[in-house]
C-alpha positions, -999 to +999 in steps of 0.1 A: -001+000+000+029+025+007+042+017-026+012+027-044+006+057-021+043+071-037+036+065-070+001+079-068+021+107-054+044+109-085+013+110-105-003+137-088-024+126-064-017+137-029-021+119+005-049+137+016-072+134-017-059+096-015-073+094+018-103+113+013-111+084-014-105+054+008-128+067+036-156+075+009-148+036-003-156+021+035-193+023+031-193+013-005-186-024+001-222-036-002-229-011-030-202-027-054-210-064-045-247-056-055-232-047-087-209-071-094-241-096-087-260-078-116-226-081-137-222-118-131-259-125-143-255-102-172-221-120-182-239-158-181-267-141-201-242-131-227-224-166-227-257-186-227-266-164-256-231-176-273-234-208-268-269-213-280-257-196-317-227-214-316-202-194-318-169-205-331-135-193-343-151-188-377-173-161-370-143-138-363-131-141-399-137-114-420-151-106-452-149-079-480-168-061-507-206-068-503-201-091-471-226-116-486-228-147-462-211-137-434-215-161-410-197-138-381-223-109-386-254-128-391-243-148-358-236-119-339-270-103-344-286-133-333-266-131-301-277-098-296-311-105-303-311-132-277-295-114-249-318-085-257-347-108-259-354-097-289-367-111-326-342-093-345-313-069-342-288-053-366-254-049-355-230-031-376-195-013-378-211+010-411-231+025-381-210+051-371-220+062-339-252+062-315-272+091-334-265+074-362-284+041-351-308+064-336-314+081-366-319+049-389-342+039-365-363+070-369-361+075-406-365+033-415-402+035-394-414+067-398-428+081-430-438+116-446-471+128-423-463+106-392-457+123-358-429+115-335-437+124-297-410+124-266-430+118-236-396+127-217-390+162-226-362+174-251-340+148-264-301+152-265-287+178-285-274+158-315-313+142-321-323+180-323-310+181-356-319+150-369-356+154-361-350+189-370-361+209-338-334+223-347-329+231-386-305+208-404-303+195-440-319+159-442-340+160-410-369+145-403-389+177-404-377+180-439-392+150-450-427+154-434-424+142-399-441+164-373-428+164-338-444+167-303-428+165-266-442+167-233-419+180-207-413+158-175-429+168-144-407+191-119-389+163-098-384+142-134-418+124-130-438+115-162-467+140-171-492+112-179-520+133-188-498+159-206-490+125-228-527+115-228-538+143-246-504+145-270-510+110-283-536+116-317-541+096-346-507+109-364-484+100-336-465+066-353-437+064-326-428+072-291-391+079-285-378+076-248-343+085-241-329+066-212-303+083-197-303+122-191-278+134-218-267+168-212-298+177-185-299+170-151-329+150-147-328+118-131-318+085-156-351+066-160-352+025-145-362-002-171-393-003-148-402+032-150-398+029-187-418-001-188-451+017-172-443+042-196-448+024-227-478+001-211-495+038-208-488+047-243-501+017-260-529+010-236-537+044-256-528+038-290-519+001-294-501+006-328-475+026-317-437+020-323-415+028-293-384+033-300-357+039-268-321+052-268-304+031-247-268+046-246-251+045-214-276+021-199-265-014-214-262-042-184-264-018-155-296-037-147-303-071-156-332-064-179-333-039-208-359-016-224-367-045-250-380-067-220-406-044-212-420-034-243-399-014-263-399-022-304-365-011-307-338-007-283-310+013-298-275+020-285-234+024-297-207-001-299-181+022-284-203+027-251-215-002-232-220-029-250-183-027-272-164-032-239-139-013-247-129-034-275-152-026-301-137+003-326-167+015-341-205+007-346-239+005-332-270-021-325-308-018-330-324-046-315-362-050-319-395-067-338-384-083-371-405-059-389-384-028-373-351-043-376-360-051-414-366-018-421-337-005-406-314-029-426-329-015-459-324+027-444-287+010-437-279-003-471-307+002-496-340-009-503-339-042-517-307-048-503-314-045-464-290-067-437-278-090-465-250-069-471-223-053-453-189-061-451-176-070-412-139-063-426-119-082-399-139-067-373-156-097-357-134-107-333-134-074-316-170-070-314-177-104-299-150-100-275-159-070-261-197-077-262-184-109-237-164-083-216-191-056-213-208-066-185-180-066-162-166-032-181-200-013-175-197-027-134-164-010-131-175+023-151-208+021-124-185+016-096-168+049-107-198+070-109-209+061-076-173+068-059-177+101-080-210+112-063-192+103-029-163+120-032-181+153-043-216+156-029-198+158+010-179+188-006-213+207-013-215+200-050-250+188-066-246+152-080-270+134-103-279+109-094-272+116-057-245+098-035-270+075-023-296+069-050-301+041-072-289+044-109-296+031-138-268+043-164-229+049-160-229+084-161-223+109-130-233+146-135-217+171-110-229+208-109-196+225-107-211+265-112-184+273-137-163+270-166-133+271-143-145+239-122-153+222-155-119+226-168-103+218-137-122+185-132-116+175-171-082+183-168-078+158-135-097+131-155-070+142-189-044+136-163-054+097-158-056+088-191-032+062-205-033+082-242-027+117-241-025+124-205-004+157-214-033+175-233-055+201-215-087+200-223-108+231-235-140+244-243-147+238-282-172+243-311-183+208-313-205+200-346-241+194-332-237+217-306-251+250-301-226+257-265-191+253-266-180+219-252-154+203-229-145+165-233-116+146-216-112+114-232-079+100-235-088+067-251-078+039-272-108+044-293-117+076-303-150+091-285-154+058-264-176+069-233-175+032-219-137+044-213-128+070-187-141+102-201-156+138-189-178+161-211-201+190-208-217+220-225-202+252-211-234+267-197-252+270-167-256+251-141-217+242-156-225+205-151-200+177-158-211+144-170-181+115-162-185+084-177-166+051-182-134+031-168-125-002-185-113-008-152-125+004-112-091+010-105-087+032-137-121+051-127-109+056-093-075+071-104-095+098-124-118+108-098-089+110-075-072+132-101-102+154-108-106+161-074-068+171-069-068+196-097-100+213-083-082+215-051-049+227-071-072+253-086-082+266-055-121+254-064-124+230-038-112+229+000-112+203+026 
């Protein structure tokens, strides 16, 4: 232990900050044990799906060109469908990011004259341009899809009466964003999402429900697809990629919805039959295999962060003792300087580009400047240790990831150290 303290000190963590962290950890053992139990269940679920679908070394072979008869690609999609308990899945490296996956799911299943309803308030920044809330070329609005939303009630509860009034004959699809995005509302549990889906479908049974599942996979033993979602959507460089997937996204859901998504991704008449895996299959399989334990490590890091910052007077969402349903920890720092210091600590803990200094910049898809700390092996991989946020009140930073608990711990300790060094925190 003395050697560890000495090494941490050379990396910038003072003995006082380390001791503060160890004190916070004393009360977290039972919560960490509970997280490990969930990870154990989800690990077994993934292994069972791989065994059922007879995953073999042949599945790791890459294909080129059209990618016809790609056994690894087709088997991986069956594995995802079994893990998410859906009829089908689309899992492709050709899906560039989570926003791209959501765009495919929306545009494949909405036609001109249809209406999209968000019963959980404003969607994440990048999706606003996809929908056309903020005008953008090729948005759904340009193709004649209308949009409506019902804001959450104070405290983050669903406005069921408002939702009832908003659903009308034109309403074709419901979009539910599970995680908070760049907002400070609570993340929804799978059970809450299930209640909302049941309520909406009771009013209009033919509604299609899409859930943006980014940052939520494997945090619980169930997924939104277990409680009625027609499409569950996410990015492979977040939770389900396990830190090994270098690119990609997934959509798991009903056979009808997924078939249309396949046509939208490639072309009408081609669908899921094309799309070469170009040597990425082993990383996608192995990352999915590791995902439950990687997610558990990230969740521990988020809880640790809240338990360090909340006692120092910073508002944390979720709170230090609250249940959590994704890997994101929001901390309201109150100033741009605080965000820069916090992100500087996360960057300093990185194995890649640790020498860089994160600064706010004009990021595509956002109205406000955004600061991002991410010394990742995969660019933009937020299952790896990272922190980011828009430079706007209440100046909240969103911390997530950590392929190992030890790395997440180091990152949070260094973030606090940087805050202290900047004169923004005093013990």
